[in-house]
C-alpha positions in Angstrom: -42.1 6.5 -13.5 -45.6 7.0 -12.1 -48.4 8.6 -14.1 -48.8 11.1 -11.3 -45.3 12.4 -11.8 -45.8 12.7 -15.6 -49.0 14.7 -14.9 -47.3 17.0 -12.4 -44.5 17.5 -14.9 -46.9 18.4 -17.7 -48.6 21.0 -15.5 -45.2 22.5 -14.6 -44.2 22.6 -18.2 -47.4 24.4 -19.2 -47.6 26.9 -16.3 -44.1 27.5 -14.9 -40.8 28.6 -16.3 -38.9 25.6 -17.9 -36.4 25.5 -14.9 -39.3 24.7 -12.6 -39.9 21.4 -14.4 -36.3 20.4 -13.5 -36.7 21.6 -9.9 -39.8 19.3 -9.6 -37.9 16.3 -11.0 -34.8 17.0 -8.9 -36.9 17.1 -5.7 -38.7 13.9 -6.7 -35.6 12.0 -7.6 -33.9 13.1 -4.3 -37.0 12.0 -2.3 -37.3 8.6 -4.0 -33.6 7.8 -3.8 -33.1 7.8 -7.6 -29.8 9.6 -7.4 -28.5 8.7 -10.9 -31.5 10.5 -12.4 -31.0 13.3 -9.9 -27.5 13.8 -11.4 -28.9 13.8 -14.9 -31.7 16.2 -14.0 -29.2 18.7 -12.4 -26.9 18.6 -15.4 -29.8 19.0 -17.8 -31.1 22.0 -15.9 -27.6 23.5 -16.2 -27.6 23.0 -19.9 -30.9 24.8 -20.1 -29.5 27.7 -18.1 -26.4 27.9 -20.3 -28.4 27.7 -23.6 -27.0 24.3 -24.5 -28.9 21.5 -26.2 -30.8 19.6 -23.5 -29.8 16.3 -25.0 -26.0 16.3 -25.0 -24.6 15.3 -28.3 -21.2 16.8 -28.2 -18.2 16.6 -25.9 -17.8 19.5 -23.4 -14.5 20.4 -25.0 -16.5 21.8 -27.9 -18.2 24.4 -25.7 -16.9 27.9 -25.4 -14.5 28.3 -22.5 -16.7 30.2 -20.1 -19.6 27.9 -20.8 -17.5 24.8 -20.5 -16.1 25.9 -17.1 -19.6 26.7 -15.7 -21.0 23.4 -17.0 -18.2 21.3 -15.7 -18.4 22.9 -12.3 -22.1 22.1 -12.3 -21.3 18.4 -13.2 -18.9 18.2 -10.3 -21.4 19.5 -7.9 -24.1 17.2 -9.2 -21.8 14.2 -9.0 -20.7 15.1 -5.5 -24.4 15.3 -4.3 -25.3 12.0 -6.0 -22.2 10.2 -4.7 -22.7 11.4 -1.1 -26.4 10.5 -1.2 -25.5 7.0 -2.4 -23.0 6.6 0.3 -25.4 7.8 3.0 -27.8 5.0 1.8 -25.1 2.4 2.0 -24.6 2.0 -1.7 -20.8 2.2 -1.9 -20.3 1.0 -5.4 -22.7 3.6 -6.9 -21.3 6.4 -4.7 -17.8 5.5 -5.7 -18.7 5.7 -9.4 -19.6 9.4 -9.0 -17.0 10.5 -6.5 -14.2 8.7 -8.2 -15.0 10.6 -11.4 -14.4 13.9 -9.7 -11.4 12.7 -7.7 -13.1 12.9 -4.3 -12.7 9.4 -2.7 -12.0 10.3 0.9 -15.6 10.1 1.8 -15.8 6.7 0.1 -12.9 5.5 2.3 -14.8 6.8 5.4 -17.9 4.9 4.3 -16.0 1.7 3.7 -14.4 2.1 7.2 -17.8 2.0 8.8 -19.5 -0.4 6.4 -20.5 -4.0 7.2 -20.9 -5.3 3.6 -23.4 -8.0 2.8 -23.8 -9.6 -0.6 -21.7 -6.8 -2.1 -18.6 -7.7 -0.1 -16.4 -8.5 -3.1 -17.4 -5.2 -4.8 -16.5 -3.3 -1.7 -13.2 -5.2 -1.4 -12.4 -4.3 -5.0 -13.0 -0.6 -4.4 -11.2 -0.6 -1.1 -8.2 -2.7 -2.0 -7.8 -3.1 -5.7 -8.7 0.4 -6.5 -6.6 1.7 -3.6 -9.4 3.7 -1.9 -8.8 2.1 1.6 -6.3 -0.8 1.3 -6.1 -1.5 5.0 -9.8 -1.9 5.3 -9.9 -3.9 2.1 -7.3 -6.3 3.4 -9.2 -6.6 6.7 -12.3 -7.6 4.8 -10.3 -10.1 2.7 -8.9 -11.7 5.9 -12.4 -11.8 7.5 -14.3 -13.2 4.6 -11.7 -15.1 2.5 -8.8 -15.9 4.9 -5.1 -15.4 5.1 -4.2 -17.2 1.9 -6.3 -14.8 -0.2 -5.1 -11.8 1.7 -1.4 -12.6 1.2 -2.0 -13.4 -2.5 -3.9 -10.2 -3.1 -1.3 -8.1 -1.4 1.4 -9.7 -3.6 -0.6 -9.2 -6.8 -1.5 -5.6 -6.5 1.1 -2.8 -6.2 -0.3 -1.4 -3.0 1.3 2.0 -2.2 -1.2 3.8 0.0 -0.9 2.7 3.6 1.5 -0.1 2.5 3.3 -0.3 5.8 0.0 -0.5 7.6 -1.1 -3.4 5.4 2.1 -5.3 6.2 1.5 -4.6 9.9 -2.0 -6.1 9.6 -0.8 -9.3 7.8 2.1 -9.9 10.2 -0.1 -9.3 13.2 -2.8 -11.7 12.0 -0.3 -14.4 11.1 1.5 -14.1 14.4 -1.9 -14.2 16.2 -2.8 -17.4 14.3 0.4 -19.1 15.5 0.0 -18.0 19.1 -3.6 -19.2 19.1 -2.9 -22.6 17.6 0.2 -23.2 19.7 -1.6 -22.2 22.9 -4.3 -24.7 22.1 -1.8 -27.5 21.7 -0.1 -26.5 25.0 -3.4 -26.5 26.8 -4.2 -30.0 25.5 -0.8 -31.3 26.6 -0.4 -29.5 29.9 -3.9 -29.0 31.0 -3.8 -25.2 31.3 -3.8 -22.5 28.7 -0.6 -20.4 28.8 -1.1 -16.7 29.5 1.7 -15.5 27.2 1.1 -14.1 23.8 4.8 -14.1 22.8 6.2 -16.9 20.7 9.5 -17.1 22.5 7.8 -17.6 25.8 5.4 -20.2 24.4 8.3 -22.1 22.8 10.7 -21.9 25.7 11.2 -25.3 27.3 8.7 -27.0 25.0 10.8 -28.7 22.3 8.1 -31.3 22.1 6.0 -28.7 20.1 8.3 -29.2 17.1 8.3 -32.8 15.8 9.3 -33.6 12.2 5.9 -32.6 10.8 4.6 -30.1 13.4 3.7 -26.6 12.3 1.2 -24.0 13.4 0.4 -22.1 10.3 0.7 -22.8 6.6 4.5 -22.3 6.0 3.9 -20.7 2.6 2.0 -17.9 4.4 5.0 -17.3 6.6 7.6 -17.4 3.9 5.5 -15.1 1.7 5.5 -12.4 4.4 9.1 -12.5 5.4 10.4 -10.5 2.4 8.3 -7.6 3.5 10.4 -7.4 6.6 12.9 -5.6 4.5 10.7 -2.6 4.0 8.5 -2.2 7.1 9.5 0.7 9.3 7.2 -0.1 12.2 9.1 -1.2 15.3 6.3 -3.3 16.7 6.0 -5.2 13.4 9.7 -5.8 13.3 9.5 -7.3 16.8 6.8 -9.7 15.6 8.9 -10.5 12.6 11.8 -11.4 15.0 9.5 -13.8 16.8 8.3 -15.3 13.5 11.9 -15.9 12.4 12.6 -17.6 15.7 9.5 -19.7 15.3 10.7 -20.7 11.8 14.1 -21.7 13.1 12.4 -24.1 15.6 10.5 -25.9 12.7 12.0 -29.1 11.5 14.2 -29.2 8.4 11.1 -30.3 6.5 9.8 -26.8 6.7 12.9 -24.7 6.3 13.2 -22.7 3.1 15.7 -21.1 0.8 15.3 -17.8 -0.8 17.6 -16.0 -3.3 20.9 -14.8 -2.0 21.5 -13.3 0.6 18.6 -15.2 2.1 19.6 -18.8 1.4 18.8 -19.8 5.0 15.5 -18.0 5.1 14.6 -17.8 8.7 18.1 -17.2 9.8 18.9 -14.5 7.2 15.7 -12.5 7.4 16.0 -12.7 11.2 19.5 -11.3 11.0 18.2 -8.3 8.9 15.4 -7.7 11.4 17.8 -8.0 14.4 20.0 -5.3 13.0 17.1 -2.9 12.6 16.1 -3.6 16.1 19.6 -3.0 17.4 20.5 -6.6 18.3 24.2 -7.4 17.8 24.3 -4.9 14.9 27.9 -5.3 13.9 27.7 -9.0 13.6 24.5 -8.7 11.5 26.3 -6.3 9.2 29.2 -8.6 8.9 26.8 -11.4 8.1 25.5 -9.6 5.1 28.9 -8.2 4.1 30.1 -11.8 3.9 27.1 -12.7 1.8 27.9 -9.9 -0.7 31.5 -10.9 -0.9 30.6 -14.6 -1.5 28.1 -13.9 -4.3 29.1 -14.4 -7.9 27.5 -11.5 -9.8 27.3 -13.6 -13.0 25.5 -16.5 -11.2 23.7 -14.8 -8.3 23.3 -11.2 -9.4 23.9 -8.2 -7.1 21.0 -8.5 -4.7 23.2 -9.4 -1.8 25.2 -6.1 -2.1 22.0 -4.1 -2.6 20.5 -5.6 0.6 23.6 -4.7 2.5 23.4 -1.1 1.2 19.7 -0.9 2.1 20.5 -2.2 5.6 23.3 0.3 6.1 21.0 3.2 4.9 18.3 2.1 7.3 20.9 2.1 10.1 21.9 5.7 9.0 25.4 4.6 7.9 25.4 6.0 4.3 29.2 6.5 4.1 29.6 2.7 4.6 26.8 2.1 2.1 28.6 4.2 -0.4 31.8 2.1 0.0 29.8 -1.0 -0.6 28.3 0.5 -3.7 31.6 1.5 -5.1 33.0 -2.0 -4.5 30.2 -4.1 -5.8 27.8 -2.0 -7.9 29.9 0.8 -9.6 29.3 -0.8 -13.1 25.6 -1.5 -12.6 22.9 0.5 -14.4 21.2 2.6 -11.7 17.8 2.0 -13.4 18.1 -1.7 -12.5 18.9 -1.2 -8.8 16.6 -1.6 -5.8 18.8 0.5 -3.5 20.0 4.1 -3.5 22.4 5.1 -6.3 25.9 6.3 -5.7 24.8 9.9 -6.2 22.1 9.6 -3.6 24.5 7.9 -1.2 27.0 10.7 -1.6 24.3 13.2 -0.8 23.1 11.2 2.3 26.7 11.0 3.5 27.3 14.7 2.8 30.2 13.8 0.6 29.6 16.7 -1.8 33.0 16.7 -3.5 32.6 13.0 -4.3 29.1 13.6 -5.5 30.4 16.4 -7.7 33.1 14.2 -9.2 30.6 11.4 -9.9 28.1 13.7 -11.5 30.8 15.2 -13.7 31.9 11.7 -14.8 28.3 10.8 -15.8 27.5 14.1 -17.5 24.8 14.8 -14.9 24.8 18.6 -14.8 21.9 18.9 -12.4 23.5 16.7 -9.7 26.8 18.5 -10.3 25.1 21.8 -9.7 23.3 20.6 -6.6 26.5 19.1 -5.2 28.5 22.3 -5.8 25.9 24.5 -4.2 25.4 22.1 -1.3 29.2 22.1 -0.6 29.3 25.9 -0.6 26.1 26.6 1.5 25.8 23.6 3.7 22.3 23.1 2.2 21.3 19.6 3.0 18.1 19.5 0.8 17.8 16.7 -1.7 20.4 16.6 -4.4 19.2 15.4 -7.8 19.5 11.7 -8.3 19.6 11.7 -12.1 
């Protein structure tokens, strides 16, 4: 700190009320951009007003209740100001530190949305993606600065919940775009003109020469890593891109085909069948395809994933009564806590089979679901029954 500031402070301490000294420091810290000290000065001034020790040596929980409430409110306001000022000056990490502490990160997300990070790129990515403040922007930054491989790996490593479907959309759109760009370049080299189409089926049509034994247009591990997310996305445009990606995969030579766990032993074919059903293409045959998979699986060897996938598909297709029959046939003895599909009780509710729901709840000693089923059957109330 400058000698001039110390001299001005001494004059204020001698001639003005004590609070004036803090007002001087607050103004100077705000003007100079020293927002961490601004926060400290504001909270120290509040301790002065409340008759608390100026140097804090005890936890606020030890303060009397009215004093604690006033002091904590002052801390929130000081943190909000410091955080917003840091953001306004492009210092996202510092701003996040204060605003995260008070649970106000929307403005951090807005700042990240507009930011063009420099040397602090990995810090901004960590806040946006790993901390979950703005996962989509974080993923965009990973793609731009580190590439598809890092983006897919990061998405798989972190349990992204906020904007998860939008993140999947971004990854699928980028991967699809990479294939289109590279395939178009090869076609231009071979045919002398760049194709105008941006759809993979059109690019591949009549060009079997694109797919020799070792020809591919994107790292196949990237493609196979993204396909499982087709089971959860709800965006129709993304499902259409998935359909094209599966068709592209089926064109690849056997060197690049892959097997996943049942019911996706023929990866491109089986994931494509799931997507086709959701898009309304030959739905009954797609359901039959997965029903046959469930019937063919040995639970001891293969587990029950095939049956759960079929149930999830039927639920997505708004056919809960059929899903319930599948559940009763294949999963009746399974522990609901280990399932990745709706439980029998939930399926009963979806299908409005309240008497069946009541019977199942009674068998399991689930009195809350029993109550919900009984009331729903009497009143026609279709609100959520308990899934205990």
